[in-house]
C-alpha positions as CSV (number, residue, x, y, z in Angstrom):
1,M,123.9,94.8,62.6
2,A,121.1,92.3,62.7
3,C,117.4,92.9,63.3
4,R,116.5,92.8,67.0
5,C,112.8,92.2,66.7
6,N,113.1,88.7,68.2
7,D,115.2,90.0,71.0
8,I,112.7,92.8,71.7
9,A,109.9,90.2,71.8
10,G,111.9,88.1,74.2
11,C,112.7,91.0,76.4
12,K,109.1,92.0,76.6
13,A,108.1,88.4,77.4
14,D,110.7,88.4,80.2
15,I,109.3,91.7,81.6
16,E,105.8,90.2,81.6
17,D,107.1,87.0,83.3
18,L,108.8,89.1,85.9
19,K,105.6,91.2,86.5
20,T,103.6,87.9,86.9
21,A,106.2,86.7,89.4
22,K,106.0,90.0,91.2
23,G,102.3,89.6,91.5
24,Y,102.6,86.2,92.9
25,L,105.2,87.3,95.3
26,T,103.1,90.2,96.4
27,E,100.3,87.8,97.1
28,L,102.7,85.6,99.0
29,I,103.8,88.5,101.2
30,T,100.2,89.4,101.9
31,L,99.5,85.8,102.9
32,D,102.6,85.7,105.1
33,T,101.4,88.8,106.9
34,Q,98.0,87.1,107.4
35,V,99.6,84.0,108.7
36,E,101.8,86.0,111.1
37,Q,98.7,87.8,112.4
38,G,96.9,84.5,112.8
39,L,99.8,83.0,114.8
40,T,100.0,86.1,117.0
41,A,96.2,85.7,117.7
42,I,96.7,82.0,118.5
43,V,99.5,82.9,121.0
44,G,97.2,85.3,122.7
45,Y,94.4,82.8,122.9
46,S,96.8,80.1,124.1
47,Q,98.1,82.3,126.9
48,S,94.6,83.0,128.1
49,A,93.5,79.4,127.9
50,F,96.5,77.5,129.2
51,T,100.2,78.0,129.9
52,T,103.1,75.9,128.7
53,K,106.7,76.0,129.9
54,N,108.0,76.8,126.5
55,L,105.4,79.1,125.0
56,D,107.8,82.1,125.0
57,L,110.4,80.0,123.3
58,L,108.0,78.8,120.7
59,E,106.7,82.3,120.1
60,G,110.3,83.6,119.8
61,N,111.3,80.8,117.3
62,E,108.2,81.5,115.2
63,K,109.0,85.2,115.1
64,K,112.6,84.5,114.1
65,V,111.5,82.2,111.2
66,N,108.9,84.7,110.1
67,D,111.4,87.5,110.2
68,Q,113.7,85.5,107.9
69,V,110.9,84.6,105.5
70,T,109.7,88.2,105.4
71,S,113.2,89.5,104.8
72,T,113.8,86.9,102.0
73,L,110.5,87.7,100.3
74,S,111.2,91.4,100.5
75,N,114.7,91.0,99.0
76,I,113.3,88.8,96.2
77,L,110.6,91.4,95.5
78,T,113.2,94.2,95.4
79,R,115.4,92.2,93.0
80,I,112.4,91.5,90.7
81,E,111.4,95.2,90.7
82,T,115.0,96.2,89.9
83,E,115.3,93.7,87.1
84,I,111.9,94.9,85.6
85,T,113.1,98.5,85.7
86,T,116.5,97.6,84.2
87,L,114.8,95.7,81.3
88,E,112.3,98.4,80.7
89,T,114.6,101.4,80.9
90,Q,117.9,100.1,79.6
91,S,117.8,96.7,77.8
92,L,114.5,97.2,75.9
93,V,115.4,100.8,75.0
94,E,118.8,99.8,73.6
95,L,117.3,96.9,71.7
96,E,114.6,99.1,70.2
97,R,117.2,101.8,69.3
98,E,119.4,99.2,67.6
99,D,116.4,97.6,65.8
100,K,115.3,101.0,64.5
101,Q,118.7,101.7,63.2
102,T,119.0,98.3,61.5
103,H,115.6,98.7,59.8
104,Q,116.5,102.3,58.7
105,E,119.7,100.9,57.2
106,E,117.8,98.1,55.4
107,K,115.4,100.6,53.9
108,K,118.3,102.8,52.8
109,N,120.0,99.9,51.2
110,E,116.8,98.9,49.4
111,A,116.5,102.3,47.8
């Protein structure tokens, strides 16, 4: 069995990269919510200022697109969180166990 130190370092780097991605995605979700609120406010202002024949259609289309974006972002965030958990609780633990065993065997063979 070979030393897993490099694999452990790589796994930890992957976890950090995923946590960074999670942070960016969380910011994006917040921004999406702010944009949706802004668009809702604009619709309200537009309805009080003027009317168009297709305002309801435009509002419905915007809502449909936003719902898709929100769902997609939420799904990606869930997948990232799941992967972080898997790496931290399974992959990294197993790599560290194997590495510890390897180093113990190396010390035993040196003696």
